[in-house]
N, C-alpha and C positions, 0 to 999 in steps of 0.2 A: 136801500143796500148800499149805494156806493160811499154814506156816510162810513159804514165798519169797513170798508177795505181799507187795509193796511199799504199794499204794495201795486205798483204796477202792473196792468194786466196785458198781454201779448195775445192779438186776436190771433190763431192759428187754427185752421179746421182740418181737421185728421179725422180718419176712422178708427176706430179702437172697440174693445170688446173689454166688459167689469167682468168680471169673477166673484159672483157674491154667493156664498153660501156654496152648493154645489151646483148652481145654475149660471150661465153664460148670458151677457145680456150686449145685445149689439147697441152702440151708441156713435156720437160724433164727438171730438172734443171742440170745443169753441175758443178756447183761452186761457191762456196760463201763467199763474202768478207765481211768484218764489215760492209761497207757501201752499197752492193751490188749484183746481184746475175746474174749468166750468164743463158742463158736459149735456148734451140734450140726446135725448132718446124718445123711441115710442111708447118704451117702456117706463115702466115707474120708479124709483128707488125711494126708499123710508128713511127719515132722518135716525142718523147714530149707525147706521148699517156699514158694516167693512168691507171693502171693496178693493179688490185689485184691477188696477186698470194696464192693459196691454194694447199699444200699439207698433207701429212702425216709424220711423224718418223715412220719407221719400228718398230713395238712393241708396239707404242702408239697409243689411239685411240681418241685423243682430234686433232683436224686437226693446223695446223698451217698457221695463215693469214697475209700476207704482205702485205700494199701498198705500190705501188712504180710510177717509171716514164720509161717508157723507153728512155734509155739515147744514145744508138745507134742501130743501125740496118744493118744485112749485106741485100747484093741485092736481094731485092723481085724479078728481073726479070730472076734468075737463075731457070729456070723450075726443078721440081722435086726432089730439093735438100733440105736437113734439112734447116733451116734459125737459123743463131746465133742472139743472141741479148742481150743487156747488160740491166737490171733494176737498175735504183739508187734509192733506200728505201726513204721512206720519214719519217716513223714511225715504231718504233719497240719497242711492249712491253719487259720491262724487264722480266718477264713469257717465254714469248715465245722465246727469246734470250739464256735463260738460256737454256730449254728445247733445241733447236738447237745447241746449243753451245756443249755441253754433249751430243748429238750426236756425231757429228762431231769429239770430242777428242776420244770418244769408237771406232770409225770407223780411227782412225790415229794410236789410240795405239796398234791396230789388225793388222796395214798394213804391208805384208810382210817385206817392210825396215827398220820400226821399231823393228819387233820383230827380225830381224837379230843384230839389235845394241844391243839390252838385249841380244842376246845369247852371242855375243862377250864380253859383260861387264862380263857376268858371268863366262865365260870360263878365262879370265883375271884372276879373284879371286883365 
């Protein structure tokens, strides 16, 4: 699958809900890219399904709602496991994208790897 990826992935774990038809499915977002979202769920999704993903950014009180389509889904016959799926985003508002990228950037800056790089740079001076 990695050879199909066009954009960098940001590993961010957030609780979310998917609105699929009239149903609501709980899930976890496990990564974001420019054009998609990786999700994990106890429930299955079908390729081609239209979904609306709703989630909150920690510390923010306005939900982000993104529309997309299930681009791929793991084998639904494996019982008792989390099912992985990929959502290809259809449209993103600039305001929601800005809020989301701001959160991802802060998480990245505070990651142990980036803090280590900053410390090394400071020690070199």
